[in-house]
C-alpha positions in Angstrom: -95.3 -15.1 103.7 -91.5 -15.3 103.6 -89.4 -12.1 103.7 -85.9 -12.0 102.2 -83.6 -10.7 104.9 -81.4 -8.9 102.4 -84.3 -7.0 100.9 -85.9 -6.0 104.2 -84.8 -2.5 105.1 -84.7 -3.4 108.8 -81.8 -5.7 108.2 -79.7 -3.7 105.8 -77.9 -1.8 108.5 -76.9 -4.9 110.4 -73.3 -5.8 109.5 -72.6 -9.3 108.2 -70.5 -11.2 110.6 -68.0 -13.5 109.0 -66.3 -16.2 111.0 -62.6 -16.2 110.9 -60.7 -19.5 111.0 -60.0 -20.6 114.5 -56.5 -19.6 115.7 -54.7 -21.2 118.6 -53.6 -18.9 121.4 -49.9 -19.2 120.6 -50.4 -18.6 116.9 -52.5 -15.5 117.6 -49.8 -14.1 119.8 -47.2 -14.7 117.2 -49.3 -13.1 114.4 -50.1 -10.1 116.7 -46.4 -9.6 117.6 -45.4 -9.7 113.9 -48.0 -7.1 113.0 -46.8 -4.8 115.8 -43.2 -5.2 114.7 -44.1 -4.3 111.1 -46.1 -1.3 112.2 -43.2 -0.1 114.4 -40.7 -0.6 111.6 -42.8 1.5 109.2 -43.2 4.2 111.7 -39.4 4.2 112.5 -38.5 4.2 108.8 -40.7 7.2 108.2 -39.1 9.1 111.0 -35.5 8.2 110.0 -35.5 9.8 106.6 -32.8 12.3 106.4 -34.0 15.9 106.5 -37.4 15.0 108.0 -38.3 16.9 111.1 -40.6 15.7 113.8 -43.0 17.5 116.1 -43.4 17.2 119.9 -46.1 18.8 122.0 -44.8 20.6 125.1 -47.7 22.0 127.1 -49.7 24.0 124.7 -46.8 24.6 122.3 -45.4 22.5 119.5 -41.7 22.0 119.5 -40.0 21.2 116.1 -37.5 18.4 116.6 -34.2 18.4 114.5 -34.1 15.9 111.7 -32.9 12.4 112.4 -29.4 12.1 111.0 -27.9 9.1 109.2 -24.1 8.5 109.1 -23.5 10.5 106.0 -25.3 13.6 107.1 -24.1 13.1 110.7 -20.5 13.8 109.7 -21.5 17.4 109.0 -23.0 17.7 112.4 -21.4 15.1 114.7 -22.6 16.8 117.9 -26.3 16.3 116.9 -25.6 12.8 115.6 -24.0 11.8 118.9 -26.9 13.4 120.8 -29.4 11.4 118.8 -27.5 8.1 119.1 -26.2 8.4 122.7 -28.6 5.7 123.9 -27.3 3.1 121.3 -25.3 0.2 122.6 -22.5 0.8 120.1 -21.4 4.1 118.5 -18.8 4.0 115.7 -17.3 7.3 114.8 -14.0 5.9 113.5 -12.4 8.2 110.9 -14.8 11.2 111.4 -11.9 13.6 112.0 -13.8 15.2 114.9 -10.8 17.2 116.1 -10.4 18.5 119.7 -13.1 21.2 119.7 -16.0 19.1 118.6 -14.8 16.2 120.8 -14.6 18.5 123.8 -18.2 19.7 123.2 -19.5 16.1 122.9 -17.6 14.9 125.9 -18.5 17.7 128.3 -22.2 18.0 127.3 -23.3 14.5 126.3 -21.2 11.8 128.0 -22.8 12.1 131.4 -26.3 11.2 129.9 -25.1 8.6 127.4 -25.6 4.9 127.8 -23.3 3.8 124.9 -21.4 0.6 125.9 -18.9 0.4 123.0 -17.5 3.7 121.8 -15.1 3.8 118.8 -13.2 7.0 118.2 -10.2 5.9 116.2 -8.5 8.2 113.7 -10.2 11.4 114.7 -7.2 13.7 115.2 -8.0 14.3 118.8 -4.6 15.4 120.0 -3.8 16.0 123.7 -6.8 18.4 124.1 -9.4 16.0 122.7 -7.9 13.1 124.5 -8.1 14.9 127.8 -11.7 15.9 127.1 -12.7 12.2 126.5 -11.0 11.2 129.7 -12.6 13.9 131.7 -16.1 13.1 130.2 -15.7 9.4 131.1 -15.1 10.2 134.7 -18.9 10.9 135.0 -19.9 8.0 132.6 -20.7 4.6 133.9 -21.8 2.8 130.7 -18.8 2.7 128.4 -17.0 -0.6 128.7 -15.0 -0.5 125.5 -13.1 2.5 124.1 -11.0 2.8 121.0 -8.7 5.9 120.9 -6.2 4.5 118.4 -4.5 6.7 115.8 -5.4 10.0 117.5 -1.9 11.6 118.0 -2.4 11.4 121.7 0.5 12.7 123.9 1.7 12.4 127.5 -1.0 14.8 128.9 -3.8 12.9 127.3 -2.5 9.5 128.3 -2.0 10.6 131.9 -5.6 11.9 131.9 -6.8 8.5 130.7 -4.9 6.9 133.6 -6.5 9.2 136.1 -9.9 8.4 134.6 -9.3 4.7 135.0 -8.9 5.1 138.7 -12.2 7.0 139.0 -14.2 5.1 136.4 -14.7 1.5 137.5 -16.6 0.5 134.3 -14.2 0.7 131.4 -12.8 -2.8 130.7 -11.3 -2.6 127.2 -9.0 0.2 126.0 -7.2 0.6 122.6 -4.4 3.1 122.6 -2.5 1.7 119.6 -1.0 3.8 116.7 -0.4 6.9 118.8 3.4 7.0 118.5 3.6 6.8 122.3 7.0 6.7 124.0 8.0 5.3 127.4 7.6 8.7 129.0 4.1 9.2 127.4 2.7 6.1 129.1 4.4 6.5 132.5 1.4 8.1 134.2 -1.0 5.5 132.7 1.1 2.6 134.1 1.2 4.3 137.5 -2.6 4.3 137.4 -2.7 0.7 136.4 -0.8 -0.2 139.6 -3.8 1.0 141.5 -7.4 -0.2 141.4 -9.0 -0.2 137.9 -11.6 -2.3 136.0 -9.5 -2.6 132.9 -9.2 -6.1 131.5 -7.8 -5.5 128.0 -5.1 -3.0 127.0 -3.8 -2.5 123.4 -0.6 -0.5 123.2 0.6 -1.9 119.9 2.1 0.1 117.0 3.8 2.7 119.3 7.5 3.4 120.2 7.7 1.6 123.5 11.0 0.1 124.6 12.8 -1.3 127.6 12.1 1.4 130.1 8.4 0.8 129.4 8.9 -2.9 130.0 10.4 -2.3 133.4 7.4 -0.3 134.5 5.0 -2.7 132.9 6.6 -5.4 135.1 5.4 -3.5 138.2 1.9 -3.3 136.7 1.8 -7.1 136.3 2.9 -7.6 139.8 0.3 -5.2 141.3 -2.7 -5.5 138.9 -5.0 -8.5 139.4 -7.6 -7.6 136.8 -5.7 -7.2 133.5 -6.3 -10.3 131.3 -5.1 -9.3 127.8 -2.1 -7.2 126.9 -0.9 -6.3 123.4 2.5 -4.6 123.0 3.2 -5.8 119.4 5.0 -3.6 116.9 7.0 -1.6 119.4 10.8 -1.5 120.1 10.9 -4.0 122.9 14.3 -5.8 123.2 15.9 -8.5 125.2 16.6 -6.2 128.1 12.9 -5.3 128.4 11.7 -8.8 128.2 14.2 -9.9 130.8 12.8 -7.1 133.1 9.3 -8.5 132.6 10.4 -12.1 133.2 9.5 -12.5 137.0 6.2 -10.7 136.6 5.2 -12.8 133.6 6.2 -16.0 135.3 4.1 -15.2 138.3 1.1 -13.4 137.0 -2.1 -15.2 137.8 -4.6 -13.2 135.7 -3.0 -12.4 132.4 -4.4 -14.8 129.8 -3.4 -13.3 126.4 0.0 -11.7 125.6 1.0 -10.3 122.2 4.6 -9.4 121.8 4.9 -9.8 118.0 7.0 -7.7 115.8 9.6 -6.5 118.4 13.3 -7.2 118.6 13.7 -10.3 120.7 15.9 -12.6 118.6 16.9 -16.0 119.9 18.0 -14.7 123.3 14.5 -13.3 123.8 13.0 -16.6 122.7 15.1 -18.3 125.5 13.5 -15.8 128.0 10.1 -16.5 126.6 10.6 -20.2 126.9 11.3 -19.7 130.6 8.2 -17.6 131.0 6.1 -20.3 129.3 7.6 -23.1 131.5 6.6 -21.3 134.7 3.5 -19.4 133.9 0.1 -20.9 134.8 -2.4 -18.3 133.5 -1.5 -17.5 129.9 -3.6 -19.4 127.4 -2.4 -17.6 124.2 1.0 -16.1 123.3 1.7 -14.3 120.0 5.4 -13.8 119.2 5.4 -13.4 115.4 8.1 -11.5 113.6 10.8 -11.5 116.2 13.7 -12.9 114.1 13.6 -16.3 115.9 15.6 -19.1 114.3 15.6 -22.8 114.7 17.4 -22.4 118.0 14.5 -20.3 119.3 12.1 -23.1 118.3 14.0 -25.4 120.7 13.7 -23.0 123.6 10.0 -22.4 123.1 9.3 -26.2 122.7 10.9 -26.9 126.0 8.8 -24.3 127.7 5.6 -25.6 126.1 6.4 -29.2 127.2 6.3 -28.1 130.8 3.2 -25.9 130.6 -0.3 -27.2 131.4 -2.3 -24.0 130.5 -1.1 -22.6 127.2 -3.4 -23.5 124.3 -2.3 -21.2 121.5 1.2 -20.3 120.4 1.7 -18.1 117.3 5.3 -17.8 116.1 4.8 -17.2 112.4 6.9 -14.9 110.2 10.1 -15.9 112.0 13.2 -17.8 110.7 12.6 -21.1 112.4 12.6 -22.9 109.0 12.0 -26.6 108.4 14.6 -27.7 110.9 13.1 -25.6 113.7 9.6 -26.9 113.0 10.9 -30.5 113.1 12.8 -29.8 116.3 9.8 -28.3 118.0 7.6 -31.4 117.5 10.6 -33.7 118.3 11.0 -32.1 121.7 7.3 -32.4 122.5 7.3 -36.0 121.5 10.4 -37.0 123.4 9.5 -35.2 126.6 9.4 -37.8 129.4 6.2 -36.4 130.9 4.7 -33.7 128.6 2.0 -31.8 130.3 1.2 -29.6 127.3 -2.4 -28.9 126.4 -1.4 -26.9 123.3 -4.1 -26.8 120.7 -2.7 -24.5 118.0 0.9 -24.0 116.9 0.9 -21.3 114.2 4.1 -21.2 112.1 2.7 -18.9 109.4 5.3 -18.3 106.6 7.4 -21.3 107.4 8.2 -23.7 104.5 8.5 -27.3 105.6 9.1 -30.6 103.7 6.7 -33.4 103.0 8.1 -35.4 105.9 6.9 -32.7 108.3 3.5 -32.6 106.7 3.1 -36.3 107.1 4.3 -36.2 110.7 1.6 -33.5 111.4 -1.2 -35.5 109.7 -0.4 -39.0 110.9 1.9 -39.3 113.9 1.1 -36.2 115.8 -2.6 -36.9 116.3 -1.6 -40.2 118.0 0.5 -38.5 120.7 -1.3 -35.1 120.9 -4.8 -35.5 119.7 -5.8 -31.8 120.3 -2.7 -30.2 118.8 -2.9 -28.7 115.3 0.0 -27.1 113.4 -1.4 -24.5 111.1 -0.5 -22.0 108.3 2.7 -23.7 107.0 3.7 -24.2 103.4 5.4 -27.4 102.2 7.5 -28.8 99.3 8.5 -32.4 98.7 12.1 -31.8 99.7 14.1 -29.0 101.2 17.8 -28.8 100.5 20.3 -26.8 102.5 20.5 -24.4 99.6 16.7 -23.8 99.7 16.7 -23.3 103.5 19.5 -20.7 103.1 17.5 -19.0 100.3 14.3 -18.9 102.3 16.1 -17.5 105.4 17.8 -14.8 103.2 14.4 -13.9 101.6 12.7 -13.6 105.0 15.5 -11.5 106.4 15.3 -9.1 103.5 11.5 -8.7 103.9 
């Protein structure tokens, strides 16, 4: 007598085993990993909803955790937001208008335990008090490598405190102090600190009110600092006297790789000094000197320096008055140099109007002599008369 296994009560409680398709070891690991990631993401999304609180068991008691804040709600409680995000790699609080009081609370209570690497605090109205608090807090922090304090109305006291912090903190590598209306006197303490041991590799002092006295002290920094690699002093009030003071240090520096001196007041005399710097320097790979009222004569000085330089790869001299004749002269000097050692890869003459002859020269003849060099960001017309050149120069001067 045959018994149907599905009808026999003895077998009804036995679960039916269904064979799954065979999965290779690597595929099984991938599938398992994906499932775990999805589960973790769902759990995280559930916790991250604004206004939701979590619970944490502490001994026999249950502690109610504060809600996880997003950026929008965090602006109303920046201290708690920073506290929750202090282990993130990057923290962007630009434009939160923290003010000095909130900033002081965050810096004094949370910086020492934070592991943030990139901290952006631009446009927060910190003032001297907030700036000093940030500097003091970073003396005990060893994670922040990049700090943006631009546009914070910092004054001499705050900047001096930042300098003192740099001598104690050997972690910070990139510092942005632009747009703070800093004067030569404001940054004197900072520059003194940079003559001593620091880890700072990049310094942005652009869009301030720095002039020739600053340049003289910056020259001492370049002579004594063997770490700084990138310096931006664009959009200040640097003149010919200041650049002349920096000449020996810029010629001999062995570590500075990028220099931005755009939008100052160098004129053709300053271009001659810059040409001397380029000819002798053996560390700079990029120079930006846009908007310095250079004319065709300046292009000649710069080209002579480039022809003797074996390191410089990028030269940006746009928004000047070098015109079509200056652009032609630059390439002519490079081509006619008896033994050009240039390795220049980019010549940026943004805003310069050239003729069709120059365009043809760049596209056909130039690659044969300098295969790696590219001239970029110029505009061209078929023919440029003397009248047009005069009109272009006048228009550029007025703007």
